[in-house]
N, C-alpha and C positions, 0 to 999 in steps of 0.2 A: 468709083462708084457715084462719088459724095454730088455731080450735077443730076443723075438717074431720077427721071419723074417718079411719082409713085406708082403709077399702073404698073411701071417696072419692079419697082422697089420690095412692091409684095410679091416677087416669084422669084427675084435674084436681090439674096442680102448674106452676110457675109457667110450664117452657118446654114446655110442655103445644100450644099455638097455633105452627103459625108466624106470627110477626112480622109477615114481608112481605106473606104472601096470607090469612091467619085460618082456613089448612086447621086442621082439630082434629086431623087428623093430622103428626106432624113430618116433613117432606119428608127424600127420602134427599137430603145433598148428597154426591152419588157425584163429588169431584172432589179432586186432591192438591195447588193451589195456586187461588191465589185473587190476582185484578187487583189492584195498587196505586197508587195513584194521583201517590205523591211518594214521592222515601227520604228516611230517619231520620225515617219517619211514627209514629205511631203509632196501627195499627190492630189491629183486632180478630181480623182474617183472615187469616191470610199463607201457610200450609203445614200439611196435616193430620194429618203427625205432631202440630203446636205446638197444633191445634185445629180441630178442624169443626162443624158446627154441630147436626147429630144427634146426634154425642157428647154434645156439650154440654148437650142438651136432656137426654139420659140419665145424663150425672150429677151433672145439676142435679135430675133425679127423687131417685137413689138418696141425694144428701145431703138433701133433706125427710124419706125415709119415713126415714132412719135418725137426722137429726136433729142432723147434725154440720154441721159449718163449708165443708167442700168436698168434692164427690164425683170420683171418677178411673175409666174404665174405659181395662180393659186386653183383650189377647188372650187373655186365658186365666185363671185362676184362678192356677197357678202362675209366670205373670209379674206379677201382683200380689204375691204372695208375694215373689217375688224382689228388684222394685223396694222391697219394702217394708224387705227384708234392707239393699240397699243403702246402707239409712237409719248403718249399722251399721261400724264399723272393728274393724282387725283388733285381735286381744287383747281385743275385745267378750265379754260372754256374753250370751246366753240362755238365760232355762229355757222351756222346756216338759213336757208331760205325757208321763207314759210311753207313753199311747196316743193316739195322735196319728195322723192320714192318713200312709200310707206315701210319699207325694209328699213331703210336708212334710219328714217325716223324711228322704227318699233327698236332697232338694236342701241341710238341710243339713251333712249327713256326709257326702257324694260332692262338692258344688260349694264352698259357703260352709266350708267346714271347711277347704279346700286355701288361703282367703285370711285366714286365722286366725282368723273368726267360730269359736265354742263355743257348744256346746250341753250344757248340764245339763236331765237327765231325772227328774221329781220324779210321787211318786201328786198325782194333780191335784184328788182327793176332800180331801186332808188340809189344811189350812191352813197347821198348823205347817210342814209341810212345804216348804211356797212359803218362808216365812219364812228358815228351816233352811238352805236351799240357795243363797241368796243369799250374793255374795261383794264384793267394790270393786270387779272388773270387771263386774259385771250390767248391763246398759242397758235389760234390757227382760224382762217377763214376757208368755211368747206362750201361749193356748187356745182351744181348742175348746169347747162344750159348749151341748148334750153331743157328746161325745168322739166317733172313730170308730177303728174299730166297733160297743166297748162301751157306748157313750151313758150312760156315765158323765158326771156334772154336777156343773161347777164353780161356787162361789157367787163370782160374779164384781163383783159389789157387795165382798164381802169384800175379794178379789186386791186389787181395784182398789186399797182403803186402804192394806195394804202395799204396791204397787205406789207410789204417790205419796208414802207415807212416806219413801221409799225415793230417791223422785226420780226414778223410775224408770219408762218407757213400759211401758202395757198394750196389746196386740194380741192381737184376739180374732176366728176364724175364725168368724164367722154363717152360713155357709153351710143349717148342719140346721134353724137357726129360721126364719130370713128376718126381717126388720125390721118381716112382721106380726105373726108371732108373741115377738117376744125384740129389743129394742134395749139394746144396751150400750153406745153412749154414753151414756145416759141414766142405765146403771149405776155411770159410771166408767171406760169405757176410752177410748182415746188413739187409736185406729187400729179399724176395724171393716174384715176382709176377708170377699168372698165368693167364692165360685168359681159365677158367675152362670149358669152352662151348667145348675147343678140346676136349684132350685126357682122363679126370679129367670125365666128364659128359660122354664122350664114344657113342653118341647114337643122335647126333645130332639134340637134341630135346629141349636143353636149351640154356640160355643166360646168362653167369655168371663169378667172376674173385673174383680170392682169393689172398689174400694177408698174408704174416709170419714175423712177426718181431722177430730179435736173441734174443734182451734183453729189460728189464723191461719199462726200461727209452723211448724207440721208442715205443715198446706195448703202452704206454699211451699217447703217440702222435697220435697213428693214430687212437688209441679209441675218442680220440676227437675229430678227422677228420670224421671218418667215424660217428658218431653221428652228428654233425653238418653238415655235406655236406649232409648226407643223403640217399646216392647211395644205399643203403643195398640191399641185393636178399631178394627173399620172402620163404615163408617157404613152399610153395608147390613143387618150384625150388629148396630150400635145401634138403628135401625130395628126389628129383629126380637124385640130383650130388651125396649125400651119395649113393643112390641105383646104380648108374654108377661106384663110386669110387669102391664098391666091387667088382668089375670084373678086375678093371685095370692091374692088375699083367700078370692076365693070356691073357686078350685084346694084352698086351706091348708083349707080349711073340711073339704072332702069328705076330701082328704088323711088328715088327723086323725081325721074322724069314722070313716074306715075303719080308720084305725091303730089305735086302741083298741081295736074290731072287735074284730080280729083277734089282739089282743096278749093279749084275751082267750081266745080259740078257742084258742092255742097252748098257755096255761096248763094247759088241758083234754086234751092230747093227753101220750097215754101216751110217746110218740116222743120227745118234747122234757124234758130234764134241767132246762134253765133258760130263763126269757125276759129279757130288758132292753128295757124301753120304761118313764121315766119319766115316761108318764103312768097307769101304774098307781097305785092309792093304796098296793100291795104292793109296788112298787118302792122299794128305798136312797132313792134321788136326786128321792123322788113330794115331799118337802118343800120343798126349794130351787129343784126346777123352776116351782112352782107359783106361789113367790113371784117368780121375776124374769123368766117365762113366759108366755103366755096358755095352752097345753096342753104334751103332751108330743111334740107334732112324729109328724111320719109314719114317720118309720125304727123300724124293730124287729129287732132282733136276736135270735137262739137260741141253744140247744146242743143239735145231738143228743146224745141217751144215745149211751153207749160200744158200743155190743150194735148200731147202727144203720150203715147206710151210706152216708157222703156223697155219694160216686160215685152211688149210683144214686139218690139223691134229687135232685140235681142234671139227673142225665138223664131226669129225669121233666117237668123244666119244657117240654121242647121241644112238649108237647102243650098248651096252654091258653092265658092271659092271661097266667100272669107268664114274663117273657123271663131267660135265663139273661146277666148283659151287665153291662161294668163299670159305673158313672158312679152317678147316682140323682136323683131327683126332677123324671124328668117323670112325665107323668100317665099313663102303661104303668106297670104294676107290674114292678120288676126285681128278680132276686135275687142275689145273687153271693159267691163264696167267700173271705173275703178275707185266709187264711193263703198264697194261692194266687194273688188278683188284686191288691186294692188294696194289699194289706201284706205283699206279697212280695216290698218292696224292704227290709223289716225284717227283719235278722239272725234263724233259727230260734230260738233260744234267748232273746231277748227274748220275739218273740212267746208263747213258752208261758209266759214270765214273767208275763206282763201278760193272759196270760188267752185270747190270738186262738189258739185252736185248731184242729185240722183237723175238729171237728165244729161250730163256731160258722159259722152262716148268718147274712149281712146282706139283711135284705129294703127294700127301698123301695116301700112300698104307694102305689099308682096312686088316680086318681078312677072306676076300673071300677064297676061294680055289685060289692057286699063279698061278695056270696052267689057269684059268680063264681070273686073272688078266693080264697075258705073253698074251695071246691071243687076247687078246683085246688091250690092247698096243703097241704088232706086227701088228694087222689093221690099227692102228690111224698111228703108222710112215710109214706103206705100202702108207697110203693114203697121207703123207703127199709127 
């Protein structure tokens, strides 16, 4: 099965059948605890915070897809990030991109900073900036590629070489790409994170996070924290996530086909000042993105011209296939206003400095008929 294509692997993997009955769908083991035959024994299942068969099947699935040593399922993407950050100690420093998800910025600056973990921010597209920002206290580099919300791309392999030359970890949030489009561990990442709420779940009906570790030592450390902190994913949501991942390949093919079409459409609209999509040959990030990922993904960001009214643009989302909403990666198209929604926790001065303006729009392209998405988007631009 090692040579199986990804389109098949999302369906057929080591834990895809129930060992007891042969069921082709992993059952929902809705239990908190398990009967044991004796004390001080080495038992496989003892308590569902520590391990659950449904969750274990999901964890094996994401491990295989990312090509890592072990997988871990969490109650949310932020739970996954927070547990990974618990690897570090007071006084440690982490390098992050200037453009990072607002929730990630918030947990660094408002939670872990009070425990002595320091974040340093750099221009993610500048490899020398990563090198120059390293200090004796730097213990990890954390990046998103493409980054949220400006879709800037970082050369993961090059940054991995920097990290490992200095004996520090590389942590990559792969939410926007999924392992179907990009596999950071194969590019040198030590830890890969996902908000599985997004494309992996794919249907906007669950909240979950996933982590994959590249080696046994990291796996053992995360396993301890996973159990000790306890922000684990329940069996029913684990089942839903497995079911969602089974259609990942066909969904992502439609998502990305639609996204490229709409990015080109937006380039032709007079209301739009700039389009950010690394799948466009004209995009500054195209070369690196093409080298490390299958295509440009399904997120498109763009800037309305200064003489356009973003409030009127978003108001027009109520009548059509595009919904004004938080989140991304579902089968439905979603649009959001990063400066007041996903990145509102970042101070305004920083938002403006990195390009998260009031006129920035982030579009999560769904799998609807692209002509219907284009028509609704066109009406929204007309309204602006």
